[in-house]
C-alpha positions as CSV (number, residue, x, y, z in Angstrom):
1,X,191.4,125.5,105.5
2,X,188.0,125.1,103.7
3,X,187.6,122.4,101.1
4,X,187.0,125.0,98.5
5,X,190.4,126.6,99.3
6,X,192.0,123.2,99.1
7,X,190.4,122.5,95.7
8,X,191.5,125.9,94.4
9,X,195.1,125.4,95.7
10,X,195.3,121.9,94.1
11,X,193.8,123.0,90.8
12,X,196.2,126.0,90.5
13,X,199.0,123.6,91.3
14,X,197.9,121.2,88.5
15,X,197.6,124.1,86.1
16,X,201.0,125.5,86.9
17,X,202.6,121.9,86.7
18,X,201.0,121.5,83.3
19,X,202.5,124.8,82.1
20,X,205.9,123.9,83.6
21,X,205.8,120.5,81.9
22,X,204.9,122.2,78.6
23,X,207.8,124.7,78.9
24,X,210.3,122.0,79.9
25,X,209.3,119.7,77.1
26,X,209.6,122.6,74.7
27,X,213.1,123.2,75.9
28,X,214.1,119.6,75.4
29,X,212.5,119.5,71.9
30,X,214.5,122.6,70.8
31,X,217.8,121.8,72.5
32,X,219.4,121.7,69.0
33,X,217.4,124.5,67.4
34,X,219.5,127.4,66.1
35,X,218.6,130.7,67.9
36,X,216.4,129.1,70.5
37,X,216.4,130.7,73.9
38,X,215.7,128.5,76.9
39,X,212.3,129.3,78.6
40,X,211.8,129.5,82.4
41,X,208.3,129.8,84.0
42,X,208.2,132.1,87.0
43,X,205.5,131.4,89.6
44,X,203.9,133.5,92.3
45,X,201.6,132.8,95.2
46,X,197.9,133.6,94.4
47,X,196.0,136.3,96.2
48,X,193.5,133.7,97.3
49,X,196.0,130.9,97.9
50,X,197.5,128.4,95.5
51,X,200.0,129.4,92.8
52,X,199.8,131.4,89.6
53,X,202.0,131.8,86.5
54,X,203.8,135.2,86.6
55,X,205.7,135.2,83.4
56,X,207.6,133.1,80.8
57,X,211.2,134.3,80.6
58,X,213.5,133.7,77.6
59,X,217.0,133.1,79.0
60,X,219.9,134.2,76.9
61,X,223.4,135.7,77.5
62,X,223.2,139.0,75.7
63,X,226.9,139.8,76.2
64,X,228.0,136.4,74.6
65,X,225.6,136.9,71.7
66,X,226.9,140.4,71.1
67,X,230.5,139.1,71.0
68,X,229.6,136.1,68.9
69,X,227.9,138.4,66.3
70,X,231.0,140.5,66.1
71,X,232.9,137.3,65.4
72,X,230.4,136.4,62.8
73,X,231.0,139.7,61.0
74,X,234.8,139.1,61.1
75,X,234.4,135.6,59.7
76,X,232.1,136.9,57.0
77,X,234.7,139.5,56.0
78,X,237.7,137.1,56.0
79,X,235.8,134.3,54.3
80,X,234.7,136.5,51.4
81,X,238.3,137.5,50.7
82,X,239.7,134.0,51.1
83,X,237.2,132.5,48.7
84,X,237.9,135.1,45.9
85,X,241.7,135.0,46.3
86,X,241.6,131.2,46.3
87,X,239.6,131.2,43.0
88,X,242.0,133.8,41.6
89,X,245.0,131.7,42.5
90,X,243.5,128.7,40.8
91,X,242.9,130.8,37.7
92,X,246.5,132.1,37.7
93,X,247.9,128.6,38.4
94,X,251.1,127.8,40.3
95,X,254.6,128.9,39.1
96,X,255.1,125.4,37.5
97,X,251.8,125.2,35.7
98,X,252.5,124.9,32.0
99,X,249.3,126.7,31.2
100,X,250.0,129.7,33.4
101,X,251.9,132.8,32.5
102,X,255.1,131.6,34.0
103,X,254.8,128.2,32.2
104,X,254.0,130.0,28.9
105,X,257.1,132.2,29.3
106,X,259.3,129.1,30.0
107,X,257.9,127.5,26.8
108,X,258.7,130.7,24.8
109,X,262.3,130.6,26.1
110,X,262.6,127.0,25.0
111,X,261.2,127.7,21.6
112,X,263.7,130.6,21.1
113,X,266.6,128.3,22.1
114,X,265.3,125.7,19.7
115,X,264.9,128.2,16.9
116,X,268.4,129.7,17.6
117,X,269.9,126.2,17.1
118,X,268.4,126.0,13.6
119,X,267.3,129.5,12.5
120,X,266.7,128.4,8.9
121,X,263.7,126.2,10.1
122,X,260.4,127.9,9.4
123,X,258.8,125.2,11.6
124,X,260.8,126.3,14.6
125,X,260.2,130.0,13.9
126,X,256.5,129.3,13.7
127,X,256.7,127.6,17.1
128,X,258.2,130.8,18.5
129,X,255.2,132.7,17.1
130,X,252.8,130.2,18.6
131,X,254.5,130.4,22.0
132,X,254.2,134.2,21.8
133,X,250.5,133.9,21.1
134,X,250.2,131.5,24.1
135,X,251.9,134.1,26.4
136,X,249.5,136.9,25.3
137,X,246.5,134.5,25.7
138,X,247.6,133.4,29.2
139,X,247.9,137.1,30.3
140,X,244.5,137.9,28.8
141,X,243.0,134.9,30.6
142,X,244.4,136.1,33.9
143,X,242.9,139.6,33.1
144,X,239.6,138.0,32.4
145,X,239.8,136.1,35.8
146,X,240.4,139.4,37.6
147,X,237.5,141.0,35.7
148,X,235.2,138.2,36.7
149,X,236.1,138.4,40.4
150,X,235.6,142.1,40.5
151,X,232.2,141.7,38.9
152,X,231.4,138.9,41.3
153,X,232.3,141.2,44.2
154,X,230.0,143.8,42.8
155,X,227.2,141.3,42.6
156,X,227.9,140.3,46.2
157,X,227.6,143.9,47.3
158,X,224.1,144.1,45.7
159,X,223.1,140.8,47.3
160,X,224.2,141.9,50.7
161,X,222.3,145.2,50.4
162,X,219.2,143.4,49.3
163,X,219.6,141.0,52.3
164,X,220.2,143.9,54.6
165,X,217.0,145.7,53.5
166,X,214.9,142.6,53.7
167,X,216.3,141.6,57.1
168,X,215.8,145.0,58.7
169,X,212.2,145.1,57.5
170,X,211.7,141.6,59.1
171,X,213.2,142.9,62.4
172,X,210.7,145.8,62.3
173,X,207.8,143.5,61.6
174,X,208.9,141.1,64.4
175,X,209.2,144.0,66.8
176,X,205.6,144.9,66.1
177,X,204.4,141.3,66.4
178,X,206.2,140.8,69.6
179,X,204.7,144.0,71.1
180,X,201.2,142.8,70.1
181,X,201.6,139.4,71.6
182,X,203.0,140.8,74.8
183,X,200.1,143.2,75.1
184,X,197.6,140.4,74.6
185,X,199.2,138.3,77.3
186,X,200.7,135.7,75.0
187,X,204.2,134.4,75.1
188,X,206.3,136.1,72.3
189,X,209.4,134.0,72.8
190,X,209.1,132.1,69.5
191,X,209.1,135.4,67.7
192,X,212.1,136.5,69.7
193,X,213.9,133.4,68.5
194,X,213.1,134.3,64.9
195,X,214.3,137.9,65.5
196,X,217.6,136.7,66.9
197,X,218.2,134.6,63.7
198,X,217.4,137.6,61.5
199,X,219.7,139.8,63.5
200,X,222.5,137.2,63.2
201,X,222.1,137.4,59.4
202,X,222.5,141.2,59.5
203,X,225.6,140.8,61.7
204,X,227.4,138.7,59.1
205,X,227.0,141.6,56.6
206,X,228.0,144.4,59.0
207,X,228.8,144.2,62.7
208,X,225.9,145.4,64.9
209,X,225.2,146.5,68.4
210,X,221.7,145.7,69.8
211,X,220.0,148.2,72.1
212,X,217.1,147.2,74.3
213,X,214.3,149.7,74.1
214,X,212.2,148.0,76.7
215,X,209.0,145.9,76.3
216,X,211.1,143.4,74.2
217,X,211.7,146.0,71.5
218,X,215.2,146.3,70.1
219,X,217.2,148.8,68.0
220,X,220.2,148.0,65.8
221,X,223.2,150.2,65.2
222,X,226.5,149.4,63.4
223,X,229.7,149.6,65.4
224,X,230.4,152.7,63.3
225,X,227.3,154.4,64.7
226,X,224.9,154.1,61.7
227,X,221.3,153.5,62.8
228,X,220.0,150.4,61.0
229,X,216.7,150.3,62.8
230,X,215.4,152.3,65.7
231,X,211.7,152.2,65.2
232,X,211.7,152.5,61.4
233,X,214.3,150.6,59.4
234,X,216.9,152.4,57.3
235,X,216.8,151.8,53.6
236,X,219.9,151.0,51.6
237,X,220.4,151.1,47.9
238,X,223.2,150.0,45.4
239,X,223.5,150.2,41.7
240,X,225.3,147.1,40.3
241,X,227.6,147.3,37.3
242,X,227.3,144.5,34.8
243,X,230.8,144.8,33.2
244,X,233.8,146.1,35.1
245,X,237.0,147.0,33.2
246,X,240.3,147.8,34.9
247,X,240.0,151.6,34.5
248,X,236.6,151.6,36.2
249,X,236.8,152.7,39.8
250,X,234.6,154.0,42.6
251,X,237.0,156.9,43.1
252,X,236.5,157.8,39.5
253,X,232.8,157.9,39.9
254,X,232.1,154.9,37.6
255,X,231.3,152.2,40.2
256,X,228.5,152.6,42.7
257,X,228.7,152.9,46.5
258,X,225.9,152.2,49.0
259,X,223.4,154.9,49.8
260,X,221.5,155.1,53.1
261,X,218.0,156.7,53.0
262,X,219.0,158.2,49.7
263,X,222.3,159.7,50.8
264,X,225.8,158.3,50.0
265,X,227.3,156.5,52.9
266,X,230.8,157.7,52.2
267,X,232.3,159.4,49.1
268,X,235.7,157.9,49.8
269,X,235.0,154.2,50.0
270,X,231.3,153.6,49.3
271,X,230.4,151.8,52.5
272,X,231.3,154.3,55.3
273,X,230.1,153.2,58.7
274,X,229.2,149.7,57.5
275,X,232.7,148.6,58.2
276,X,233.4,144.9,58.9
277,X,231.5,141.9,57.6
278,X,231.0,140.7,54.1
279,X,229.8,144.0,52.7
280,X,233.1,145.8,53.4
281,X,235.0,142.7,52.2
282,X,233.3,142.9,48.8
283,X,234.1,146.6,48.5
284,X,237.8,146.0,49.4
285,X,238.0,143.2,46.9
286,X,236.4,145.2,44.1
287,X,238.1,148.6,44.7
288,X,241.4,147.7,46.3
289,X,242.7,144.1,46.4
290,X,241.8,143.0,42.8
291,X,242.8,146.4,41.2
292,X,246.2,146.0,42.9
293,X,246.6,142.5,41.4
294,X,245.4,143.9,38.1
295,X,248.1,146.6,38.2
296,X,250.7,143.9,38.8
297,X,249.5,142.0,35.7
298,X,249.4,145.2,33.6
299,X,253.0,145.9,34.8
300,X,254.1,142.4,33.7
301,X,252.5,143.0,30.3
302,X,254.2,146.4,30.1
303,X,257.5,144.7,30.9
304,X,257.0,142.3,28.1
305,X,256.2,145.0,25.5
306,X,259.1,147.3,26.7
307,X,261.8,144.5,26.5
308,X,260.8,143.5,22.9
309,X,260.4,147.0,21.5
310,X,263.9,148.2,22.5
311,X,266.0,149.2,19.5
312,X,269.0,147.7,21.3
313,X,267.2,144.3,21.2
314,X,265.9,144.7,17.6
315,X,268.1,147.1,15.6
316,X,265.5,147.2,12.8
317,X,263.2,149.2,15.2
318,X,263.3,153.0,15.5
319,X,262.3,154.7,18.8
320,X,258.4,154.7,18.9
321,X,258.0,151.6,16.7
322,X,255.9,148.7,17.9
323,X,257.9,145.7,18.9
324,X,257.4,142.0,19.0
325,X,254.5,142.4,21.5
326,X,252.2,145.4,21.3
327,X,249.5,147.4,23.0
328,X,246.7,146.5,20.6
329,X,249.1,146.9,17.7
330,X,250.6,150.1,19.0
331,X,253.8,150.7,20.9
332,X,253.8,151.0,24.7
333,X,252.4,154.2,26.2
334,X,253.9,154.5,29.7
335,X,251.1,156.8,30.7
336,X,248.4,154.3,29.7
337,X,249.3,151.0,31.3
338,X,246.0,150.3,33.1
339,X,244.2,147.4,31.3
340,X,247.2,146.6,29.1
341,X,246.8,142.9,29.9
342,X,243.5,143.0,28.0
343,X,245.1,144.7,25.0
344,X,248.3,142.7,24.7
345,X,248.9,141.4,21.2
346,X,251.6,139.8,19.1
347,X,252.9,142.1,16.3
348,X,251.0,141.3,13.1
349,X,254.2,141.4,11.2
350,X,255.3,138.1,12.7
351,X,251.9,136.5,13.3
352,X,251.0,134.0,10.5
353,X,247.3,134.2,11.5
354,X,247.4,137.9,10.7
355,X,249.3,137.5,7.4
356,X,252.7,138.1,9.0
357,X,256.0,136.4,8.2
358,X,257.7,134.3,10.9
359,X,261.1,134.9,9.3
360,X,261.0,138.4,10.8
361,X,261.6,136.8,14.1
362,X,265.0,135.9,12.7
363,X,265.7,139.0,10.6
364,X,264.0,141.7,12.7
365,X,260.5,143.2,12.8
366,X,261.1,145.9,10.3
367,X,263.8,144.2,8.2
368,X,263.8,145.7,4.7
369,X,265.3,142.5,3.2
370,X,265.7,139.0,4.3
371,X,268.9,138.3,6.2
372,X,271.0,135.1,6.2
373,X,268.9,132.1,7.0
374,X,271.6,130.8,9.3
375,X,272.0,133.9,11.4
376,X,270.6,133.4,14.9
377,X,271.8,136.7,16.3
378,X,268.3,138.3,16.5
379,X,266.8,135.1,18.1
380,X,269.5,135.3,20.7
381,X,268.7,138.9,21.3
382,X,265.0,138.1,21.9
383,X,266.2,135.4,24.4
384,X,268.6,137.7,26.1
385,X,265.8,140.3,26.5
386,X,263.7,137.8,28.3
387,X,266.6,136.7,30.6
388,X,268.0,140.2,31.2
389,X,267.7,141.7,34.7
390,X,268.8,145.1,33.6
391,X,265.4,146.1,32.3
392,X,263.3,147.7,35.1
393,X,259.8,146.6,35.2
394,X,257.1,149.2,35.6
395,X,256.5,149.8,39.3
396,X,259.0,147.2,40.4
397,X,262.7,146.2,40.7
398,X,264.9,144.7,38.1
399,X,264.3,141.0,37.4
400,X,263.9,138.6,34.5
401,X,260.6,138.0,32.8
402,X,260.3,134.6,34.5
403,X,261.1,136.2,37.9
404,X,258.5,139.0,37.3
405,X,255.8,136.4,36.5
406,X,256.8,134.3,39.5
407,X,256.6,137.4,41.7
408,X,253.0,138.1,40.5
409,X,251.8,134.6,41.1
410,X,253.5,134.6,44.5
411,X,251.8,137.8,45.4
412,X,248.4,136.3,44.8
413,X,249.3,133.2,46.8
414,X,250.6,135.3,49.7
415,X,247.4,137.3,49.7
416,X,245.3,134.1,49.7
417,X,247.4,132.6,52.5
418,X,247.1,135.8,54.7
419,X,243.3,135.8,54.2
420,X,243.0,132.1,55.1
421,X,245.2,132.6,58.2
422,X,242.9,135.4,59.3
423,X,239.9,133.3,58.5
424,X,241.2,130.4,60.6
425,X,241.8,132.7,63.6
426,X,238.3,134.2,63.2
427,X,236.6,130.9,62.9
428,X,238.4,129.6,66.0
429,X,237.2,132.6,68.0
430,X,233.7,132.2,66.5
431,X,233.6,128.5,67.5
432,X,234.7,129.3,71.0
433,X,232.0,132.0,71.5
434,X,229.4,129.7,69.9
435,X,230.4,126.9,72.4
436,X,230.1,129.3,75.3
437,X,226.7,130.5,74.0
438,X,225.4,127.0,73.7
439,X,226.5,126.3,77.2
440,X,224.0,128.8,78.4
441,X,221.3,127.1,76.4
442,X,219.2,124.0,77.1
443,X,220.8,121.5,79.6
444,X,219.0,118.2,78.8
445,X,220.0,116.6,82.1
446,X,218.7,119.6,84.1
447,X,215.5,119.7,82.1
448,X,214.8,116.0,82.8
449,X,215.4,116.5,86.5
450,X,212.9,119.4,86.3
451,X,210.4,117.0,84.7
452,X,210.7,114.6,87.6
453,X,210.0,117.3,90.1
454,X,207.1,118.6,88.0
455,X,205.7,115.0,87.9
456,X,206.0,114.8,91.7
457,X,204.2,118.1,92.2
458,X,201.5,117.1,89.7
459,X,201.0,113.8,91.5
460,X,200.8,115.5,94.9
461,X,198.2,118.0,93.7
462,X,196.2,115.2,92.0
463,X,196.3,113.3,95.3
464,X,194.9,116.3,97.1
465,X,192.0,116.5,94.7
466,X,191.5,112.7,95.0
467,X,191.4,112.9,98.8
468,X,189.0,115.8,98.7
469,X,186.8,113.8,96.3
470,X,186.8,110.9,98.7
471,X,185.9,113.2,101.6
472,X,183.0,114.7,99.6
473,X,181.7,111.3,98.8
474,X,181.7,110.2,102.4
475,X,180.0,113.4,103.4
476,X,177.3,112.8,100.8
477,X,176.8,109.3,102.2
478,X,176.0,110.6,105.7
């Protein structure tokens, strides 16, 4: 071997050792970096001897990443539902909460018992009127909480659509940048790390499948088959609704769905093939779960109005007259119950704040003349109406008013519990897949061992050059 060949071999060895050391140190530095893919430098023998760098390979387990992204979508979906239902349950309060509907109804019962024991007392009659107002206010508060959560879900849909558009454009830009770097002979791995993080963000909104198009280019499709990006990114749009009332629905054409490249995704549910993830969860909350709870609250309000406008309960009422509680001052319309919880009001005839007379609680709503001040019969009938299980609530079985309210609160709690159970399962699966994914990442012990071998190789090549230098000096001295 000539000295020039030996110098070339040793120099290429030093260069490759330096590049290996750089890659290994980069791996160690990014051992905890989210989305980082471990790098490996592949070497080949040079045509004229020595060694040359063939490629820098980014090592990832694509199967594990795909499964973990599906788990991310599931967690995003369950988490959105659990958070909203938890907030709603807090707003409704537990069955024993004195400020909740059930607690207000219990206070109304106690006030009726107290007034019945001394029907001549205007103070106790006024307490009954106040407790009635408290019940209507508690139901309206719950209706406001439902309205707020539906509007929050609508805002979340718009936010997810904006994030989806922005992220897909970033994936397209990164695809182009990666292609340019690869064509110019540079290492595009840092851009591939960034692209993985962006795709992870998309996967939490809707589950995706990644398709390798070669030359480090990727396409994204939803599990439902919608092309998010395959060259040019899809464009999604959504029109948020500022105020959402109970009667406003997507099926009725009032609330917006998502459009893809200007076309509605699905006329039946608004999100179509973007099933799974936080986007679907927000649609389900806005258009299904929360309206179902709203219907339960409206049914409770209808039960209240119906019990107290029955002529058998108040003989001064004729069929069609407004009772103790009203639909905005009018009697109950069984065909117009949607949103009743917003319109529930105490009858102005017994409400002192509206110029009413509390003695009508004792004598009857439409009493022509005042009855005996010691007669508690009407107060007892109001109380009996609350406790009766013979009245059938709208859309439900026979039960007392307190039982009806407890059932409504329990329904919200059960929905929240079910969502949290699903969330716990999804998070456990997500954690397991993340752990498996991290196991394929940077192994610090292995990288340190690699550094020792690189150091040895570097020292050996440096020794060769040092020996050749000594030989050259001696030749020059001859």
